[in-house]
C-alpha positions in Angstrom: 0.0 0.0 0.0 1.4 3.4 -1.1 0.4 6.6 0.7 0.0 10.0 -0.7 -1.7 13.2 0.4 -3.3 13.7 -3.1 -3.7 11.4 -6.0 -4.7 13.0 -9.4 -6.4 10.8 -11.9 -5.5 12.1 -15.3 -2.4 13.9 -16.6 -4.0 16.3 -19.1 -4.3 20.0 -18.7 -6.8 19.7 -15.8 -4.8 17.1 -13.8 -1.5 18.9 -14.3 -2.9 22.3 -13.2 -4.6 20.8 -10.2 -1.4 19.1 -9.1 0.7 22.3 -9.5 -1.8 24.3 -7.5 -1.9 21.7 -4.7 1.9 21.7 -4.6 2.0 25.5 -4.4 -0.5 25.4 -1.5 1.9 23.4 0.6 1.1 19.7 -0.2 4.3 17.9 -1.1 3.0 14.3 -1.4 1.2 14.3 -4.8 1.0 11.5 -7.5 -0.5 11.9 -11.0 -1.7 8.8 -12.7 -2.1 9.0 -16.5 -3.2 6.2 -18.8 -1.4 7.5 -21.9 2.3 7.2 -22.5 2.9 10.9 -21.9 1.5 13.8 -19.9 -0.5 16.4 -21.9 -3.8 14.7 -22.7 -5.7 15.7 -25.8 -3.5 18.8 -26.3 -0.8 16.7 -27.8 -2.8 16.3 -31.0 -4.1 19.8 -31.1 -1.4 21.4 -33.2 -3.5 24.4 -34.2 -3.0 27.7 -32.3 -5.6 29.5 -30.2 -4.7 28.2 -26.8 -3.5 30.4 -23.9 -5.0 33.7 -25.0 -6.8 34.2 -21.7 -4.3 32.5 -19.3 -0.9 33.4 -20.9 -1.9 36.4 -22.9 -0.4 34.9 -26.0 -1.4 32.4 -28.8 0.0 28.9 -28.4 -0.5 25.5 -30.0 -1.8 22.7 -27.9 1.6 21.0 -27.4 3.1 24.3 -26.5 0.4 25.0 -23.9 0.9 21.5 -22.4 4.6 21.7 -22.4 4.6 24.7 -20.1 2.7 22.7 -17.5 4.8 19.5 -18.0 7.9 21.7 -17.5 6.5 23.0 -14.2 5.5 19.5 -13.1 9.1 18.5 -13.5 10.4 21.7 -11.9 8.2 21.2 -8.8 9.3 17.5 -8.7 5.7 16.3 -8.7 5.6 12.5 -9.1 3.7 10.9 -12.0 3.1 7.5 -13.5 2.2 7.2 -17.2 0.8 4.2 -19.0 -1.2 3.6 -15.8 -4.9 2.8 -15.7 -7.0 3.5 -12.6 -9.5 0.8 -12.0 -11.3 1.9 -8.8 -11.7 4.5 -6.2 -13.0 3.2 -2.9 -15.1 5.0 -0.3 -12.1 5.6 1.9 -10.2 7.2 -1.1 -8.0 4.2 -1.9 -7.1 4.2 -5.5 -6.5 0.9 -7.3 -4.4 1.2 -10.5 -2.4 -1.1 -12.8 0.6 -0.7 -15.1 3.2 -2.9 -16.8 6.0 -1.8 -14.4 4.5 -1.9 -11.0 1.7 -4.4 -11.6 -1.4 -3.8 -9.4 -1.1 -0.7 -7.2 -3.1 0.3 -4.1 -2.7 3.9 -3.2 -4.2 5.4 0.0 -4.9 9.1 -0.5 -6.2 11.8 1.8 -7.7 13.5 -1.3 -8.4 12.4 -4.9 -8.7 14.8 -7.8 -10.7 13.4 -10.8 -9.4 14.9 -14.1 -10.1 12.1 -16.7 -11.4 14.5 -19.4 -14.1 13.5 -21.9 -14.6 11.4 -25.0 -16.5 11.9 -28.2 -20.0 10.6 -28.8 -19.8 7.7 -31.3 -21.8 6.8 -34.4 -23.8 4.3 -32.4 -25.5 7.1 -30.5 -26.9 8.6 -33.6 -29.0 5.7 -35.0 -28.3 6.9 -38.6 -29.5 4.4 -41.2 -26.9 2.8 -43.5 -24.1 0.3 -43.8 -21.0 -0.1 -41.6 -18.6 0.9 -44.3 -15.1 2.4 -43.6 -14.6 6.2 -43.7 -16.8 7.1 -40.8 -15.0 8.3 -37.6 -15.1 11.0 -35.0 -13.4 14.3 -35.7 -10.9 13.7 -32.9 -9.9 10.3 -34.4 -9.3 12.1 -37.7 -7.3 14.7 -35.9 -5.0 12.1 -34.4 -4.6 10.4 -37.8 -3.6 13.6 -39.5 -1.6 15.4 -36.7 0.0 12.5 -34.9 0.1 9.5 -37.3 0.5 11.4 -40.6 -2.4 9.7 -42.4 -5.2 11.4 -44.4 -8.6 9.8 -43.6 -10.1 10.8 -47.0 -10.3 13.3 -49.8 -14.0 14.3 -50.0 -15.4 15.1 -46.6 -18.7 15.8 -44.9 -18.8 16.8 -41.3 -21.8 16.2 -39.1 -22.0 18.5 -36.1 -20.5 21.9 -35.6 -18.6 21.4 -32.4 -15.2 23.0 -32.1 -13.3 19.8 -33.0 -15.4 19.4 -36.2 -14.9 23.1 -37.2 -11.1 22.8 -36.6 -10.9 19.6 -38.6 -12.8 21.2 -41.5 -10.0 23.7 -41.8 -7.3 21.1 -41.2 -8.6 18.7 -43.8 -8.8 21.6 -46.3 -5.2 22.7 -45.6 -4.1 19.1 -46.2 -5.8 19.0 -49.6 -9.1 17.5 -49.0 -12.4 18.9 -50.2 -14.8 19.6 -47.3 -18.2 19.6 -48.9 -20.1 21.0 -45.9 -20.7 21.0 -42.2 -24.2 19.9 -41.1 -25.7 20.9 -37.7 -28.9 19.5 -36.3 -29.6 22.6 -34.2 -30.5 26.0 -35.6 -27.2 27.4 -34.2 -23.6 26.2 -34.1 -22.3 24.6 -31.0 -18.8 25.9 -31.6 -17.1 29.1 -30.8 -17.8 32.1 -33.0 -14.1 32.5 -33.7 -13.9 28.9 -35.0 -16.8 29.4 -37.3 -15.1 32.5 -38.8 -11.6 31.1 -39.0 -12.3 27.5 -40.0 -15.4 27.8 -42.2 -15.9 31.4 -43.4 -12.3 31.9 -44.3 -12.3 28.7 -46.4 -15.8 29.1 -47.9 -17.0 25.9 -46.3 -20.8 26.0 -46.1 -22.5 25.5 -42.7 -26.0 24.0 -43.0 -28.0 24.7 -39.8 -31.1 22.6 -38.9 -29.7 19.9 -41.1 -28.6 16.3 -40.5 -27.4 13.1 -42.2 -30.3 10.7 -42.7 -28.5 7.9 -44.6 -25.1 6.5 -45.1 -24.2 4.9 -48.5 -21.4 2.5 -49.4 -20.3 -1.1 -49.1 -16.6 -1.4 -48.4 -15.9 2.3 -48.3 -18.3 5.3 -47.8 -19.6 6.5 -51.1 -21.9 9.3 -50.0 -24.4 10.6 -47.5 -28.0 11.8 -47.8 -28.6 15.0 -45.8 -31.9 16.7 -45.1 -33.3 19.8 -43.4 -35.1 19.1 -40.0 -38.3 20.7 -38.7 -38.8 22.4 -35.3 -39.0 18.9 -33.7 -35.7 17.9 -35.3 -37.3 15.4 -37.6 -36.0 15.2 -41.2 -38.0 16.8 -43.9 -38.3 14.2 -46.7 -38.7 16.7 -49.5 -35.4 18.4 -48.6 -33.2 15.3 -48.9 -30.0 15.7 -50.9 -27.3 13.2 -51.8 -23.7 14.3 -51.4 -20.8 12.3 -52.7 -18.0 11.8 -50.2 -15.5 9.2 -48.9 -15.3 10.4 -45.3 -17.9 11.4 -42.7 -16.5 13.1 -39.6 -18.7 13.2 -36.5 -18.5 16.1 -34.1 -21.8 15.4 -32.3 -20.9 16.1 -28.6 -18.5 15.2 -25.9 -19.2 12.9 -22.9 -17.3 13.3 -19.6 -15.4 10.1 -18.7 -17.2 9.4 -15.5 -17.2 5.6 -15.2 -14.9 5.8 -12.2 -17.0 8.5 -10.6 -20.2 6.5 -11.0 -18.6 3.3 -9.7 -17.5 5.2 -6.6 -21.2 6.2 -5.9 -20.6 9.9 -6.5 -23.7 11.9 -7.4 -23.8 12.9 -11.1 -25.5 15.9 -12.6 -27.9 14.6 -15.4 -27.3 17.7 -17.5 -23.5 18.1 -17.4 -22.8 14.3 -17.1 -20.2 15.3 -14.5 -20.2 15.1 -10.7 -22.2 17.5 -8.5 -19.6 19.7 -6.8 -19.3 22.6 -4.4 -17.3 25.9 -4.9 -13.9 24.1 -4.2 -15.0 21.4 -6.7 -15.4 18.7 -4.0 -17.9 16.0 -5.0 -20.5 14.4 -2.8 -17.8 11.9 -1.6 -15.6 13.6 1.0 -12.1 14.2 -0.2 -12.8 13.6 -3.9 -12.6 16.6 -6.2 -13.3 17.0 -9.9 -12.2 19.5 -12.5 -11.9 20.0 -16.3 -13.9 18.2 -18.9 -14.7 15.3 -16.6 -16.8 17.8 -14.6 -18.4 19.7 -17.5 -17.3 20.3 -21.1 -15.3 23.5 -21.5 -14.9 25.6 -24.6 -11.4 26.9 -23.7 -8.5 25.1 -22.1 -7.7 28.4 -20.3 -10.9 27.9 -18.3 -10.0 24.3 -17.6 -6.7 25.5 -16.0 -8.4 28.1 -13.8 -11.0 25.6 -12.6 -8.4 23.0 -11.9 -6.5 25.5 -9.7 -9.7 25.8 -7.7 -9.9 22.0 -7.3 -6.1 21.7 -6.5 -6.4 24.3 -3.8 -9.5 22.7 -2.4 -7.9 19.3 -2.3 -4.8 20.7 -0.6 -6.9 22.3 2.1 -8.8 19.1 2.6 -5.6 17.1 2.9 -4.3 19.6 5.4 -7.6 19.6 7.4 -8.4 23.2 6.6 -11.9 22.8 5.2 -14.4 25.3 6.7 -17.7 24.2 8.4 -20.1 23.4 5.6 -23.5 25.2 5.2 -24.8 25.0 1.7 -26.9 27.0 -0.7 -27.8 25.4 -4.0 -27.5 26.9 -7.5 -30.4 26.7 -10.0 -30.7 27.6 -13.6 -34.1 28.9 -14.7 -35.5 28.9 -18.2 -32.8 29.2 -20.8 -29.9 28.4 -18.4 -29.2 24.7 -18.9 -26.8 24.2 -16.0 -24.6 25.9 -13.4 -21.3 24.7 -11.9 -20.8 24.5 -9.0 -24.2 23.1 -8.1 -23.8 24.0 -4.4 -21.9 26.7 -2.5 -20.6 26.6 1.0 -21.8 29.8 2.7 -18.9 29.6 5.1 -16.2 29.5 2.4 -15.1 33.1 3.2 -14.5 34.2 -0.4 -16.3 35.3 -3.5 -17.6 32.4 -5.7 -17.6 32.3 -9.5 -20.5 30.4 -11.1 -20.1 29.1 -14.6 -23.2 28.4 -16.8 -24.4 27.7 -20.3 -27.6 28.7 -22.1 -29.7 26.5 -24.2 -30.3 28.8 -27.1 -28.9 31.9 -28.9 -29.9 35.3 -27.4 -29.1 38.8 -28.5 -29.3 41.9 -26.3 -30.5 39.8 -23.3 -29.9 40.3 -19.5 -28.4 37.7 -17.2 -30.1 38.0 -13.8 -28.8 36.5 -10.6 -31.0 36.2 -7.5 -29.9 35.0 -4.0 -32.7 33.8 -1.7 -35.1 35.5 -4.0 -33.3 38.9 -4.0 -31.9 40.2 -7.2 -28.1 40.9 -6.7 -26.9 41.2 -10.3 -28.3 42.2 -13.7 -25.9 42.2 -16.6 -26.6 43.2 -20.2 -25.1 40.8 -22.8 -25.0 41.5 -26.5 -24.9 37.8 -27.3 -25.4 34.5 -25.5 -24.8 31.2 -27.2 -24.7 27.5 -26.1 -21.2 27.1 -27.4 -19.7 29.8 -25.2 -19.5 29.4 -21.4 -20.6 32.3 -19.2 -19.8 33.2 -15.7 -21.0 35.5 -12.8 -19.4 36.2 -9.4 -21.4 36.1 -6.1 -19.7 38.2 -3.5 -18.8 36.8 -0.1 -20.8 39.5 1.7 -23.9 38.3 -0.2 -23.2 34.7 0.8 -22.9 35.7 4.4 -26.5 36.9 4.4 -27.9 33.6 3.1 -29.2 30.6 5.1 -28.6 26.9 4.5 -30.8 25.6 1.7 -31.3 28.9 0.1 -31.1 29.1 -3.7 -28.8 31.1 -6.0 -30.7 31.4 -9.2 -29.5 32.5 -12.7 -31.9 33.3 -15.5 -31.9 35.1 -18.9 -34.4 37.8 -19.6 -34.9 39.1 -23.2 
């Protein structure tokens, strides 16, 4: 049995940032467990720029962003094991893992930080009619083929879904010589960042078809084409609008799913909307001493926000390991109307500091107001030129407001047009 103050599950941007913050908060005994061969996570295959604008104030590629944290991990002498799969987290925060060097590991931790990231939704979740021919893959898989392995998945491409990975791969495939026929999006708005729509589609004259989906896949051995169609307000295909598009590759960018198998197995409560754990302001889950951050908690649009949130989790885990957690008296957060979810879902009124709440809306709004109410009293009204599901928003609730609230009170965020 090994003993550590903090065990971090996942060595991507979230896990590294959390470990660094915990170390800076005075916790020396930290171990990162990463199932891949190297630290860095998904950033290793994201060779495009656009990372670090908020956090570093400069434009970096994914590997450059990751390397700054890997370098700091090594400078701070934080221990890590790569090629290591975590199998279980028990109720007393014992982590069971396995690798080819140590065999089966049992690690007793005072605190555990979950930073496993997310995965892409596969074709099987779409129930699209057609054959099981080659040439159909997730946008992230195609990104790995092109950027890491040096293989081109195809020459004539249709992309289903306008998530950020799909938009970025539309540009990447075009730069590598492929013809990207179009991007189809089921919803009447794009789920990606506005800057990616402009830089990846508009700049390359790639059409974006909103309220549109793929209804049939054609091909035997290899994909030969797809049938696309407009959808009505109930997202049902309109038969009369069907159109055949010849292609040899279909890339799927239809959503990300937090990797929460370990979380569920540990009996930690899951938010049905985010697919991640229910947490408080320090990102502690419903299991004492277990914290979560990054895309395993809720899917972020920018890695800069992942880093900042992971600092919060790292600091919280360090305080827990050092026995410095304040007495807990919780208010709950609630999204009303267009607000799909809020993280954190509960706030300790005795935390002694301002709390930032992150949220997403379920539709596109222009010239709307974000309204925050605490225990029924309006404390904030902020005018927003534009709100969109693809871009995360935040508001800050001051500590002096929290001090006036009682346990069980509600912090509510809504959108008024």
